[in-house]
Structures are given as structure tokens and as C-alpha cells.
C-alpha positions in Angstrom: 84.2 124.2 103.6 81.4 127.1 103.7 83.6 129.4 101.2 83.0 132.4 98.6 82.6 131.4 95.2 85.4 131.9 92.7 84.3 133.5 89.9 86.4 131.3 87.4 83.4 129.1 86.6 81.0 131.4 88.6 80.6 128.9 91.5 82.6 125.6 91.4 82.7 122.3 90.2 80.9 120.7 87.5 80.2 117.6 85.1 79.3 118.5 82.3 77.7 116.0 79.5 77.6 116.9 75.9 75.4 115.2 73.1 77.3 113.5 70.2 77.9 110.0 68.6 79.5 106.7 69.4 79.6 104.3 72.9 76.7 102.6 74.1 74.2 103.3 77.3 72.7 100.2 79.9 69.6 100.6 81.1 67.2 99.4 83.8 63.8 99.0 83.8 60.7 99.0 80.8 60.1 102.9 80.5 62.7 104.0 78.3 63.9 100.8 75.7 61.2 101.5 72.9 62.0 104.9 72.7 64.2 106.5 69.8 67.9 106.9 70.7 69.9 109.9 71.4 74.0 109.8 72.1 75.6 112.0 75.0 78.9 112.8 76.3 79.8 113.1 79.5 82.8 116.0 80.9 83.5 117.1 84.3 84.5 120.1 85.2 85.3 122.8 88.8 86.2 125.8 90.5 88.3 126.0 93.9 86.6 126.0 97.6 89.1 128.6 99.4 89.5 126.3 102.6 91.6 123.4 101.0 94.0 123.6 98.3 92.8 119.9 97.0 89.9 117.9 97.1 89.8 114.2 96.0 87.2 112.1 95.0 86.4 108.8 92.8 83.5 109.0 90.5 82.2 105.7 90.1 78.6 105.8 88.2 76.5 108.8 86.8 73.0 108.1 85.8 69.7 109.3 84.9 66.2 108.4 85.6 63.1 109.2 83.9 59.7 109.7 85.8 58.7 106.1 85.4 61.8 105.5 87.2 63.9 103.9 84.4 67.5 104.6 85.1 70.3 105.1 82.4 73.9 104.7 82.8 75.3 107.6 81.3 78.9 107.0 82.9 80.5 103.9 84.6 83.6 103.6 85.6 82.7 101.1 89.1 85.3 99.0 87.4 88.4 101.5 87.5 86.9 104.8 89.6 87.4 107.9 87.6 90.0 109.8 90.5 89.8 113.4 90.1 91.0 116.4 92.3 87.6 119.0 92.1 90.1 121.6 92.8 92.7 121.1 89.3 89.5 121.3 87.1 88.9 124.9 87.7 87.1 126.2 84.9 88.3 123.1 82.6 85.7 120.6 81.2 87.4 116.8 81.4 85.7 114.9 79.0 84.2 111.6 80.6 82.2 109.4 78.3 79.8 108.9 75.7 76.7 106.9 75.6 74.0 106.4 73.4 70.5 106.9 75.9 66.7 106.6 74.5 65.2 109.7 74.0 62.9 111.0 76.5 62.8 113.5 80.1 64.4 112.6 82.7 63.6 113.8 86.3 66.7 112.8 88.5 70.3 112.5 88.1 71.8 109.9 90.2 76.2 110.3 91.1 77.8 107.4 92.8 81.2 108.3 94.6 83.5 106.1 95.9 82.6 106.5 99.6 86.4 108.5 100.7 87.2 112.2 99.8 91.0 113.4 100.8 91.1 117.1 101.7 94.6 119.1 101.4 95.4 122.3 103.4 96.2 125.2 101.6 99.7 125.1 103.1 100.3 121.8 101.4 101.0 120.5 105.1 97.8 118.3 106.0 95.7 115.6 104.2 92.3 115.2 106.1 90.7 111.9 105.1 87.1 111.8 105.1 83.6 110.3 104.3 80.5 111.5 102.6 78.9 108.4 104.7 79.4 106.5 107.8 79.2 103.6 106.4 79.6 101.5 103.2 81.7 101.9 100.1 79.5 103.9 98.0 77.7 107.2 98.5 74.9 108.3 95.8 74.0 111.6 95.7 70.5 112.5 94.2 69.8 115.7 92.1 66.1 115.3 91.9 63.3 117.5 90.5 65.1 117.9 87.6 64.0 118.2 83.6 66.4 117.2 81.0 65.2 116.9 77.5 67.1 114.5 75.3 64.8 114.1 72.6 66.9 115.5 70.3 70.6 115.5 72.0 72.4 118.5 73.6 74.5 118.7 76.8 74.0 118.5 80.5 76.1 120.0 83.4 76.1 119.0 86.6 78.3 121.5 89.2 79.6 119.8 92.1 79.2 123.2 93.6 82.6 122.9 96.0 82.0 126.4 97.9 79.2 124.3 99.4 80.5 121.4 100.4 80.4 121.3 104.5 83.0 118.9 106.1 81.6 117.9 109.6 84.8 117.6 112.0 83.6 115.0 115.0 81.9 112.4 112.6 84.5 113.0 109.8 81.5 113.4 107.0 82.0 115.5 103.9 78.4 116.9 102.7 78.9 117.1 98.7 76.4 119.6 96.7 75.8 119.1 93.4 73.6 121.2 90.8 72.5 121.6 87.6 73.0 125.1 85.8 72.4 125.8 82.6 75.2 124.3 79.7 75.5 127.4 77.9 76.8 128.9 80.9 79.0 126.8 81.8 80.3 125.9 78.7 81.1 129.8 78.2 83.3 129.6 81.6 85.7 126.6 80.7 89.2 128.1 79.7 89.9 124.6 78.0 88.3 120.9 78.0 90.6 117.8 78.4 89.9 114.0 77.9 92.2 111.1 78.9 92.3 108.4 76.5 92.6 104.6 77.3 91.9 102.8 73.7 92.8 100.8 71.3 94.0 101.8 67.5 91.3 102.0 65.2 93.3 103.5 61.9 96.0 106.0 61.4 96.1 108.8 58.8 99.9 109.4 58.3 98.7 112.8 56.0 96.2 114.3 58.5 98.6 113.4 61.6 95.6 111.1 63.4 94.8 108.5 65.2 91.2 107.6 66.0 90.7 105.6 68.9 87.9 103.6 70.7 87.7 104.3 74.2 85.2 101.9 76.8 84.3 105.4 78.6 84.6 108.3 75.9 83.3 105.8 73.0 84.0 105.1 69.7 85.7 106.9 67.2 87.9 109.8 69.6 90.0 111.3 66.8 93.7 112.3 68.4 95.8 115.1 66.8 99.0 115.5 67.3 100.3 118.7 68.8 103.3 120.4 67.0 106.3 118.5 68.0 104.4 115.7 69.7 105.9 112.7 70.9 104.9 108.8 70.6 106.5 106.8 73.4 107.0 102.5 72.9 106.3 102.2 76.5 107.7 98.7 76.3 111.2 99.9 75.9 111.6 104.0 75.7 111.7 104.2 72.0 110.4 107.2 70.5 108.0 106.2 67.4 107.0 107.4 64.4 103.3 108.0 63.1 103.5 104.8 61.1 104.7 103.0 63.3 101.5 102.8 65.1 99.1 99.9 64.3 95.4 98.9 64.4 95.0 96.8 67.5 97.5 98.6 69.4 96.3 100.0 72.8 97.7 104.0 73.7 97.2 106.3 76.4 97.0 110.0 75.9 96.1 113.6 77.6 95.0 115.9 75.8 92.7 119.4 74.8 89.5 118.7 73.3 87.6 120.3 70.6 84.3 119.3 70.1 83.3 119.1 67.0 80.9 121.5 65.2 77.4 119.8 65.3 76.8 116.8 67.2 77.5 114.3 64.6 81.0 115.2 64.6 83.6 113.3 66.2 85.8 114.6 69.4 89.3 115.9 68.6 91.8 115.3 71.0 94.9 117.5 70.5 97.9 115.9 72.2 101.2 116.5 73.1 102.4 112.7 74.3 100.8 109.6 73.3 101.8 106.6 74.8 102.1 102.9 73.7 101.2 100.5 75.8 103.0 97.2 76.0 101.1 94.4 74.6 99.1 92.0 76.6 98.7 94.9 79.5 95.1 94.8 81.0 92.6 97.2 80.2 93.0 99.5 83.1 95.2 102.8 83.0 98.4 103.2 84.6 99.4 105.4 87.4 99.6 109.0 86.3 99.7 112.4 87.7 100.5 115.6 87.1 101.7 118.5 89.2 104.9 121.3 90.1 108.4 119.9 91.1 109.0 121.1 95.0 112.4 119.3 95.7 114.7 117.2 93.3 117.2 114.8 95.0 119.1 112.9 92.4 116.9 110.6 91.0 113.8 111.3 93.5 111.6 114.5 92.3 108.7 115.0 95.0 106.2 116.6 93.3 102.8 118.6 94.6 100.1 116.4 92.8 97.4 118.4 91.2 96.0 115.9 88.9 96.9 111.8 89.1 94.5 108.8 88.4 95.2 107.2 91.9 94.3 108.1 95.5 97.5 110.2 96.5 97.6 109.7 99.6 98.6 113.3 101.0 99.7 116.9 99.3 102.9 115.5 97.3 104.6 111.8 95.8 108.1 111.3 95.6 108.7 110.1 92.0 111.2 107.7 91.2 112.7 108.7 87.5 116.0 106.4 87.3 114.9 104.5 84.9 112.4 107.4 83.4 112.4 108.2 79.5 111.6 111.7 79.0 109.0 112.4 75.8 110.1 116.2 76.3 113.1 118.0 78.4 115.4 116.1 80.1 116.4 115.5 83.7 118.3 118.4 83.8 115.0 120.9 83.4 114.0 119.6 86.6 114.0 121.9 88.8 111.2 123.6 91.8 108.4 125.1 89.9 108.4 123.3 86.8 105.3 121.4 85.8 105.8 117.2 85.4 103.7 114.9 84.0 104.7 111.0 84.9 103.1 107.6 84.4 104.8 104.5 86.1 103.9 102.0 89.0 102.6 102.9 92.4 104.7 101.2 95.2 102.9 101.5 98.8 99.7 103.5 100.1 98.6 106.4 101.3 101.1 109.0 102.7 103.7 106.6 101.6 102.9 106.0 98.8 105.7 106.7 95.7 106.1 106.3 91.8 108.4 104.5 89.5 108.1 106.4 86.6 108.4 104.8 83.4 107.8 108.0 81.6 108.4 111.5 82.2 106.9 114.7 80.2 108.1 118.3 81.3 105.2 120.6 80.0 106.4 123.4 77.4 110.3 121.7 77.0 111.5 120.4 74.0 111.4 116.7 72.5 114.9 115.3 72.0 114.3 115.6 68.0 113.6 119.2 68.7 116.9 119.9 70.5 119.1 118.4 68.0 117.6 120.8 65.4 118.1 124.0 67.4 120.7 123.2 70.0 121.4 127.1 71.3 117.7 126.7 72.7 116.8 127.2 76.3 113.8 125.9 78.3 112.0 128.5 80.3 108.7 130.5 80.5 108.0 133.9 80.0 106.0 136.0 82.2 104.7 139.7 81.6 102.2 141.5 79.7 101.3 141.9 75.8 103.1 145.1 74.1 102.3 144.6 70.5 100.8 142.1 68.0 102.7 141.8 64.8 101.9 140.7 61.1 103.6 137.7 61.2 101.5 136.2 64.2 104.1 137.0 66.8 103.7 139.3 69.6 105.9 140.7 72.5 106.2 140.3 75.8 107.7 143.0 78.5 109.1 141.2 81.1 109.7 143.3 84.1 111.5 141.2 86.4 114.3 138.0 86.2 112.8 135.0 86.1 114.9 131.6 86.0 118.8 131.7 84.7 117.3 133.1 81.1 114.8 135.5 81.1 116.3 138.8 82.5 114.1 142.1 82.1 113.0 143.0 78.7 110.8 142.4 75.8 110.8 139.5 74.2 108.9 138.1 71.1 106.7 135.0 71.7 105.5 132.6 68.9 102.3 130.9 69.7 102.4 128.8 66.4 101.5 125.2 67.4 100.9 126.3 71.6 98.7 124.7 73.2 96.6 127.1 75.4 96.4 126.0 78.9 94.0 129.0 80.0 91.9 131.2 77.4 92.6 131.4 73.7 93.9 133.1 70.9 91.3 135.9 70.9 92.9 137.1 74.5 96.0 137.9 72.7 95.9 141.6 72.5 97.7 144.2 74.0 97.9 144.6 77.5 96.6 141.3 78.7 98.8 139.0 81.0 100.6 136.3 79.5 102.7 133.1 81.0 104.1 130.9 78.2 106.5 127.9 78.2 108.5 126.9 75.5 112.5 126.8 73.9 113.9 130.3 73.9 116.4 131.3 71.5 118.0 134.8 72.0 114.4 136.8 73.2 112.5 134.6 70.6 110.0 131.4 72.5 109.0 129.5 70.6 105.5 128.9 73.3 104.5 124.7 73.7 102.0 126.4 76.3 99.9 129.5 76.9 98.4 130.9 80.0 95.9 134.0 79.6 95.0 134.4 83.0 91.3 135.5 82.8 90.4 134.4 79.4 87.2 132.6 79.3 85.0 130.7 77.4 85.9 128.7 74.0 84.5 130.3 70.8 83.3 127.0 69.7 80.9 126.2 72.4 79.1 129.7 72.9 76.1 128.3 71.8 75.5 124.9 73.0 72.4 123.3 72.4 69.9 124.1 75.1 68.7 120.5 76.8 68.6 121.5 80.2 65.7 123.7 80.8 66.4 126.3 83.8 64.6 124.9 86.9 63.4 126.0 89.6 65.5 127.7 92.4 64.5 125.0 95.1 65.4 122.1 92.5 68.9 122.3 91.8 69.9 119.5 94.2 68.7 117.0 96.3 69.9 114.2 99.1 69.8 110.7 99.1 
């Protein structure tokens, strides 16, 4: 797996821990119990190795250790491991947890992984099942000889450097590399930060359009803001809900784009396009959820090349049965090869034979049912080209040079980015000449964008100057072994 680095996130995969409020940490050993506490948030991010298109792992635990050997937990997902396709997190920060930890100097970081790793070939045809260790169910990687000063809050970044991972075909063992870069360097390279929330509603603000949630991993007081044309779905019966229908104590599931607060005391805000209200009495574990690109549609059976999931897919693709699914955005008619799809439901079978019976489907960039009723002439599509003109009203013109789908032909299109979610980059990269991919509702030659990709636009304005929590370690201290 030794391969050149991808510059989008400098080298490869990373886990970032960003200081903020909320949650409750756990400690072992007496060395830290009497010290002042500070709050810490955990993110993960990644980049792409060139020999495998996908690298699936399960993250169970992340801890830090002080000089006396006392250990503090940053993330404990032992009961329900966080399954991650490391390659899908190229230059993306995945928000993982919020905890409050004792202030002090920490000299070692321990990452506990499930002892299984899936490697998908570049063409998606082959999935190799490897291990990190010859025996056991867990594998602990130790980043030693570091100096993490958590005396006043700040940020930590762990870098799972995929370019330095190695795979021994004879033994079936994968040797990872996890490093500790400066947080300022890592956060400047994130094209976005995202979170998956599975928690209990604490309050609803109908005026501000927000829901405040307590999440076992992400901490208390996570604020979810609804994006334009956001949909709230009751999974028990498939009804579309109004914000006023959400009640305190209900459990909801959300995936969205994260905006950290201006200071570590501010709440984290998550911009969500779909909110799933879970059935009453459902166990406190996430349902099967996945996201990927449609490759084949055969009636109600849709084959999806999986990029993200909370379960190990066992193969590059999974078949999703949409027979009984409710659509948050789009419809079954929008499902064609190349469309990005998110689904939630129940996994049937294991490994390469696994299928998913979907209860909820969301077509990325498509309009909700209510929006389609308001503008029945709109068409779901994408516009790919380069920006040619910036208009005073905030819209911009894009020159398309080749036909793209059934509705888009060569020519000039007007794109309205109002309320769009930036999958890559941000509004500062909306400049003449920059390439752009926008997906949304097309009416005539005007596209109301729901999702925007600005290739090569790195960094986020709010994270350019993070608090310098981690001093630069010596080059020889970047990583360690168990």
C-alpha cells in the first residue's frame, strides 16, 4: 500500500480532536483526577492511497495517556464501533466525540481498532479481507513521544497516513501508520467537516429553525440547523414532518455539515438536509446507513457503490431494495447510474451477500416533494463546467462544453447557490475560471443548486487559525507501534 501522497490533505487519513464544550470523559489511574478539566472534541479525516479505492476499518476507542501512565478516553465506541471508509474522508473532518478531560500534558495517544480491515481494489472488482494482528478481536496502535498540552483547551489531529499503510499478502496483515500533525495544518486542508448524530432532542426552536440534541458520542448541546428544503421524516410511517412536530425526548438521526463555534465555548452547529425521527422504543444504536453512487437499477433493486456506511459492506457494492422506501428528496424515477444516493434501513445477510431493505432514501441534490409541487417544471440534474461571470445578485454563470444527462446541453447556465451545501470548498472559491459541479433543480437554464463541489478549493475560513494545542513533535516521534 506504499504510494505517493495525495496533496489534498497533504498525506492521508486523519483523526482530529477539536476543543469545545460538552460531554463527559472517563479516566483511569489517579494522576489526573485532581486537575482542572478542559473540553475536547474528536474529528476524523482522511486522504486516498493509490492502490486501493476503499479502506474500511472499525474505530472502537481513542485515548490519551499522561506521563504517569494515567489514561483518559476521548472516544469510546466499543459497544457500537464507528465503521469508516478511510478513503471517503479525503480532506474531510468527521466529528466523532466531545468529552471533558483533565488539563495537563499527554505523551501518548492510543487508537483501538477492530481487528479487521477491508481493502477494495481500484476497479471495485475485488475486496480483500485483512487483519491488523494475527489474533484477537482488537488492535491498539500507539502514537508515542508526543506532547499534547491540554491545559487550556485546543485541538488534536491524528493522521491515519494511508500512503504509509502496508499490506502483506502472505500473512494477510495490514500495518497502519498514525501520526500527529499540527492541527492548524490539518484544518486548513479540510474541504468540509461533517457529523453523524444519533441522539435525543433537548429543545426545538421553530423561529431559528434549529434542534438541540444530546448525543452519547458527540456530547451535549449539538445544534442542528435545517438547510433550505430540508426534510424531516418519521421513519415509523414515512410521514414528512414540520419542525413543530418534533418533540423533546424523541430520538433522531442526522448527517450534516459541521460549523465549529467561533470559540471553544460555542456549540457545534450541524447543517442538515434530512432529519430522521426514529420510531419510539428503538434501541439506542444507529440503524444501517450508507451512501454511494448508483451503478445499476433493476426495478426496485438498486446497486450502490458504497462510499460511506456504518456497517462493513463486505464488498464494493451493496444491493438496496427500495420497494417500501420513503424518499426524502427525489423519487425512484431519479435513480440512474451516476446519481449519489443515501439510504437507511435494515441489513440482510453478511459479507458479500449482504443486501439492504431501505426504509428511507435520499437522492443528493434532488428537490423534496413539496418543492416539486411548487415548481412542477423543474428537473433534477447537474451542471459541470467553469464559472464565467459573477452576478451582482449572488448568482453566477457556468459554461458547459458538453452534454451532461438528458437535460443539460452545451451552453451557458445560471446557477443560484442560495442555501446550497458545499460538498467541497466554500464560497470564497466562486471566482471566474474556477471549475464547478452543481447539482439541483433546473428550470429553463437556471439551476437552483442544492450541492456544490469546487474541486481544488481547500480549507475553511473558520478553521484557519485554530488554538495551537499540539506542539510540533520531532520528526522521529510522529508515530509508534504497539
